[in-house]
C-alpha positions as CSV (number, residue, x, y, z in Angstrom):
1,M,70.2,-1.7,108.7
2,Q,70.1,-2.8,111.4
3,A,68.4,-0.5,114.2
4,I,70.5,1.1,117.1
5,R,70.3,-0.3,120.3
6,I,69.5,1.8,123.5
7,L,70.1,0.8,127.3
8,I,68.0,2.6,129.6
9,V,69.4,2.8,133.1
10,G,67.7,3.9,135.4
11,F,63.5,3.4,134.3
12,G,61.6,6.2,137.1
13,N,60.2,9.2,135.8
14,V,62.1,10.3,133.2
15,G,63.1,6.5,131.8
16,Q,59.1,6.2,131.7
17,G,59.0,9.5,130.4
18,F,61.5,8.8,127.5
19,F,60.4,5.1,126.6
20,E,56.3,6.4,126.2
21,L,57.6,9.8,123.8
22,L,60.2,7.6,121.6
23,T,58.0,5.6,120.7
24,R,55.4,7.5,119.7
25,V,57.5,9.7,117.6
26,K,60.2,7.1,116.5
27,G,58.2,6.3,113.4
28,R,57.1,10.2,112.8
29,L,61.1,11.1,113.0
30,G,62.3,8.0,110.4
31,L,64.1,6.8,113.3
32,N,65.7,3.5,113.4
33,V,66.1,2.8,117.1
34,V,65.1,-0.2,119.2
35,V,65.1,-0.2,123.4
36,T,67.3,-3.2,123.9
37,E,68.1,-3.2,127.5
38,I,66.5,-1.7,130.7
39,I,68.4,-1.6,134.3
40,D,66.2,-0.6,137.1
41,R,67.2,-1.0,141.0
42,R,63.8,-1.6,141.5
43,R,62.4,-3.2,138.3
44,G,65.4,-5.0,137.3
45,H,67.3,-6.0,134.2
46,I,64.5,-5.8,131.9
47,I,65.8,-7.4,127.6
48,N,64.0,-6.0,124.8
49,P,61.2,-4.6,126.9
50,K,58.2,-4.2,125.2
51,P,55.7,-1.0,125.1
52,S,53.0,-2.6,127.6
53,I,56.1,-1.9,129.8
54,L,54.9,1.4,131.0
55,N,51.8,0.0,133.0
56,E,53.7,-2.3,134.7
57,A,56.4,0.1,135.3
58,I,53.7,2.7,137.0
59,Q,53.6,-0.5,140.3
60,G,57.5,-0.4,141.0
61,R,58.0,-4.0,141.3
62,L,60.4,-6.5,140.1
63,L,59.9,-7.2,136.6
64,G,63.1,-8.6,135.2
65,D,66.1,-10.1,137.2
66,K,66.6,-8.5,139.9
67,V,69.5,-5.7,139.9
68,E,72.7,-5.5,142.4
69,V,74.1,-1.2,142.7
70,D,77.3,-3.3,142.3
71,E,76.4,-4.9,139.3
72,I,74.8,-2.0,137.6
73,P,78.8,-1.2,136.1
74,R,79.5,-4.8,134.5
75,L,76.1,-4.6,133.2
76,I,76.4,-1.9,131.4
77,S,79.7,-3.2,130.1
78,E,78.6,-6.2,128.5
79,S,75.5,-4.9,127.1
80,N,75.6,-4.9,123.1
81,A,73.6,-1.1,123.1
82,D,75.4,1.1,121.0
83,I,73.9,4.5,123.0
84,M,73.0,4.4,127.1
85,C,70.6,7.1,128.3
86,E,71.1,7.0,132.3
87,F,68.6,8.9,134.1
88,T,69.7,8.0,137.5
89,D,69.3,9.9,140.9
90,L,71.1,12.8,141.5
91,V,73.5,12.9,144.5
92,V,75.4,15.6,145.3
93,R,77.2,14.2,148.4
94,S,79.2,11.4,146.9
95,K,79.3,14.1,143.8
96,G,77.6,12.7,141.1
97,E,78.4,8.7,142.0
98,P,77.8,6.1,141.3
99,A,76.0,7.8,137.9
100,F,79.7,8.9,136.8
101,T,80.6,5.3,137.1
102,Y,77.9,4.6,134.8
103,L,78.9,6.8,132.5
104,A,82.4,6.2,132.6
105,T,81.9,2.4,132.1
106,A,79.7,3.0,129.0
107,L,82.1,5.4,126.7
108,R,84.8,2.8,128.1
109,S,82.5,0.3,126.6
110,G,81.8,1.8,122.7
111,K,78.1,3.7,124.0
112,H,77.7,6.8,123.4
113,V,75.9,8.2,126.4
114,I,72.9,10.5,127.6
115,T,72.0,11.7,131.1
116,T,69.8,13.7,132.5
117,N,71.6,13.5,136.1
118,K,73.2,16.8,137.0
119,G,76.1,15.2,139.1
120,P,78.6,13.2,136.6
121,I,78.8,17.0,134.3
122,A,78.8,19.6,137.4
123,F,81.6,17.1,139.1
124,H,83.4,14.9,136.7
125,Y,83.0,17.0,133.2
126,D,86.9,17.5,132.4
127,E,86.9,13.5,133.2
128,L,84.2,12.5,131.2
129,M,85.4,14.9,128.3
130,E,88.9,13.1,128.3
131,L,86.6,9.8,127.9
132,S,84.3,11.0,124.9
133,R,88.1,12.3,123.2
134,R,89.9,9.2,124.4
135,Y,86.8,6.5,122.9
136,G,85.6,8.1,120.1
137,K,82.1,8.5,121.8
138,L,79.5,11.8,122.3
139,V,78.7,12.4,125.5
140,R,74.9,14.8,125.9
141,F,73.4,16.2,128.6
142,K,70.5,18.5,127.7
143,G,68.3,17.5,129.9
144,T,70.5,19.0,133.3
145,V,69.7,22.5,132.2
146,M,66.1,23.4,131.8
147,A,64.8,20.3,130.6
148,G,63.7,20.5,126.4
149,T,63.8,24.3,126.7
150,P,66.2,25.4,124.5
151,S,69.4,26.2,127.2
152,F,73.3,26.1,125.9
153,N,72.4,23.7,122.7
154,I,71.1,27.3,121.3
155,L,74.6,27.8,120.8
156,N,75.0,25.8,118.0
157,L,72.5,27.6,115.9
158,L,74.9,31.2,117.0
159,P,78.7,29.9,115.0
160,G,81.0,32.9,116.4
161,A,78.8,33.9,118.9
162,H,80.4,34.6,122.2
163,V,79.1,34.6,125.7
164,E,79.9,37.2,128.2
165,S,77.8,35.7,130.4
166,F,74.7,34.5,131.8
167,M,72.4,35.1,134.3
168,G,68.8,33.5,134.8
169,I,65.7,31.7,136.8
170,L,67.0,27.8,136.8
171,N,65.3,26.1,139.7
172,G,60.9,26.5,138.9
173,T,60.3,25.4,142.3
174,T,61.9,27.8,144.3
175,N,60.1,30.0,141.4
176,F,56.7,28.6,142.1
177,I,57.3,29.8,145.8
178,L,58.4,33.0,145.2
179,T,55.8,33.9,143.0
180,K,52.8,32.4,145.1
181,M,54.9,34.4,148.4
182,Y,54.9,37.8,145.8
183,E,51.4,37.9,144.1
184,E,48.9,36.0,147.0
185,G,51.3,37.3,149.4
186,L,51.6,33.5,151.0
187,S,54.5,32.8,153.5
188,F,57.0,30.7,153.0
189,D,56.3,28.0,154.8
190,D,52.8,27.6,152.9
191,A,54.2,28.5,149.3
192,L,56.4,25.4,150.1
193,R,53.9,23.5,151.4
194,L,51.3,24.2,148.0
195,A,54.3,23.3,145.8
196,Q,54.7,20.4,147.3
197,Q,50.7,19.4,146.9
198,L,51.3,19.5,143.6
199,G,54.2,18.2,142.8
200,Y,56.8,20.6,142.2
201,A,58.8,20.2,145.2
202,E,59.8,17.0,146.5
203,A,58.9,15.7,150.5
204,D,62.7,16.9,151.4
205,P,62.8,20.4,149.2
206,S,66.9,21.0,150.1
207,L,68.4,21.1,147.3
208,D,66.2,23.9,145.6
209,I,65.1,25.9,148.3
210,D,69.2,26.2,149.6
211,G,69.7,26.6,145.6
212,L,71.8,23.7,145.1
213,D,70.3,22.5,142.2
214,A,70.1,25.8,140.9
215,A,73.8,26.2,141.1
216,L,74.7,22.8,139.3
217,K,73.1,23.8,136.1
218,T,74.9,27.0,136.7
219,I,78.2,24.8,136.9
220,I,77.0,22.8,133.9
221,L,76.3,26.4,131.7
222,S,79.3,27.5,132.6
223,R,81.6,24.8,131.5
224,V,79.9,24.5,128.1
225,I,80.9,28.3,127.5
226,G,84.1,27.0,128.7
227,W,84.4,28.6,132.2
228,K,85.9,26.1,135.4
229,H,83.5,27.5,138.4
230,E,83.2,24.7,141.1
231,L,80.2,24.7,143.4
232,E,83.4,25.1,146.2
233,G,84.3,28.5,144.7
234,M,80.9,29.4,144.2
235,E,78.1,32.1,146.5
236,V,75.2,29.9,147.0
237,R,72.2,31.5,149.0
238,G,69.0,30.0,148.6
239,I,65.6,31.0,149.7
240,R,64.8,29.1,152.9
241,G,62.4,30.7,155.0
242,I,62.6,34.3,152.9
243,D,60.8,37.0,153.7
244,I,60.3,39.1,150.6
245,R,58.2,41.4,152.4
246,G,61.5,44.2,153.4
247,Y,62.4,44.3,149.2
248,G,59.2,47.2,148.5
249,D,58.0,46.7,145.0
250,K,61.1,44.9,144.2
251,V,60.6,41.1,142.3
252,V,62.7,38.7,143.9
253,K,63.7,36.0,142.4
254,L,66.3,33.7,142.9
255,I,69.2,34.7,140.1
256,A,71.8,32.2,139.0
257,Y,74.6,34.2,137.3
258,A,78.4,33.5,135.9
259,D,80.8,35.0,133.6
260,K,84.3,34.8,133.2
261,D,85.3,35.4,136.4
262,K,82.7,34.7,139.0
263,A,79.4,32.4,139.8
264,Y,76.5,32.5,142.1
265,V,73.3,31.4,143.3
266,K,70.9,34.1,145.8
267,P,68.1,35.9,146.0
268,I,68.0,39.1,143.9
269,P,65.0,42.2,144.0
270,L,64.4,42.9,140.8
271,D,62.7,45.6,139.1
272,K,59.3,45.5,137.8
273,N,60.6,46.4,133.6
274,D,63.0,43.8,133.7
275,I,61.6,40.8,132.0
276,L,62.6,38.2,134.1
277,A,60.6,39.6,137.1
278,H,57.3,38.3,134.7
279,V,58.4,35.2,134.6
280,S,56.0,33.5,137.1
281,R,55.2,30.1,138.6
282,N,57.3,27.1,137.5
283,L,59.0,28.3,134.6
284,N,62.8,28.7,133.7
285,A,64.6,31.4,132.1
286,L,67.8,32.0,130.4
287,R,69.4,35.6,129.7
288,L,72.8,35.4,127.6
289,R,74.7,38.1,127.1
290,L,76.3,37.6,123.5
291,D,79.2,39.9,121.7
292,T,77.0,39.5,118.4
293,L,73.5,39.6,120.1
294,G,73.4,41.6,123.1
295,E,71.0,39.8,125.4
296,L,68.7,37.4,124.1
297,T,66.4,35.9,126.4
298,I,65.0,32.2,126.4
299,I,61.7,31.2,128.6
300,G,60.0,27.7,128.9
301,S,59.0,24.5,131.3
302,G,62.4,23.6,132.9
303,A,61.5,20.5,134.1
304,G,58.8,17.4,134.2
305,K,58.6,13.7,132.8
306,Y,57.6,14.8,129.1
307,E,59.9,18.0,129.2
308,T,63.0,16.6,130.0
309,A,61.9,13.2,127.4
310,Q,62.2,16.3,125.1
311,A,65.8,17.0,125.9
312,V,66.9,13.1,125.3
313,L,64.8,13.1,122.4
314,T,67.2,16.1,121.1
315,D,69.9,14.2,122.4
316,L,69.4,11.0,120.9
317,V,68.6,12.5,117.4
318,D,71.9,14.4,117.7
319,I,73.8,11.0,118.6
320,L,72.1,9.2,115.1
321,N,73.2,12.6,113.3
322,A,77.0,12.5,114.1
323,M,77.0,8.6,113.8
324,R,75.9,8.7,110.0
325,H,78.7,11.1,108.8
């Protein structure tokens, strides 16, 4: 039986992490898959990459034919891959472009798609689901929320359960900063600087500390559940410059919340007996309120190269199982 062909678009941290994880575990899992192409703006268009590509890719130099950004949709369309994995950067100001175009092009050209990019899912959910239906191809995006830690995909294990609301800590960077401020008395600026030194925060941390990253994840969770929340209608307040001393003995966390009627992201003081108050450092947590089980809380890593690669592997196995039936 012919191997399922995979095209990777975007070969930075997550793309490399997924390639490495897939190479390591596909034999153990009995996966008959092969990465046949990689498209990356810096590293070029690479055909039939060998495992040694990982050592070369770290250097960030051109390894295949040079690729211009406006050529990428054509290359995706012409590829004979069965599944496209999209790992390009999130661009909020363009509402998820050009990644949305990459995903739409792949679906129209008969490919299943997996993405870890929050933009296309948060801003173009309905369009992607319509393309999925029209072309009979799957769209999977577990890596957009809490990386490899189960989040919305846990609902697949709970048939008949109805989500009444959810709340959680969906951004590890801000949680790390708030933990350091609470436990060690650091100022916001010092805690942010430490987060940057440790690689938890970007050089420009705006997406995290202004609450946008958590807001996009809230929208994605909401859309999976069936609610129609959009960024424009949400209250979004981050933690930039926050001083937690005014909250007494309460533990301040950046909380994402949604139910059918409303959604927000903002700093909330929690009682010490709330389990979310004890989610420390860069961990994530999601508390679902279900009509069948009451409250269900999931805690785990929400970001990272291999953690996100695990999410992609989860999506890949899901698509492969569907392709067999």
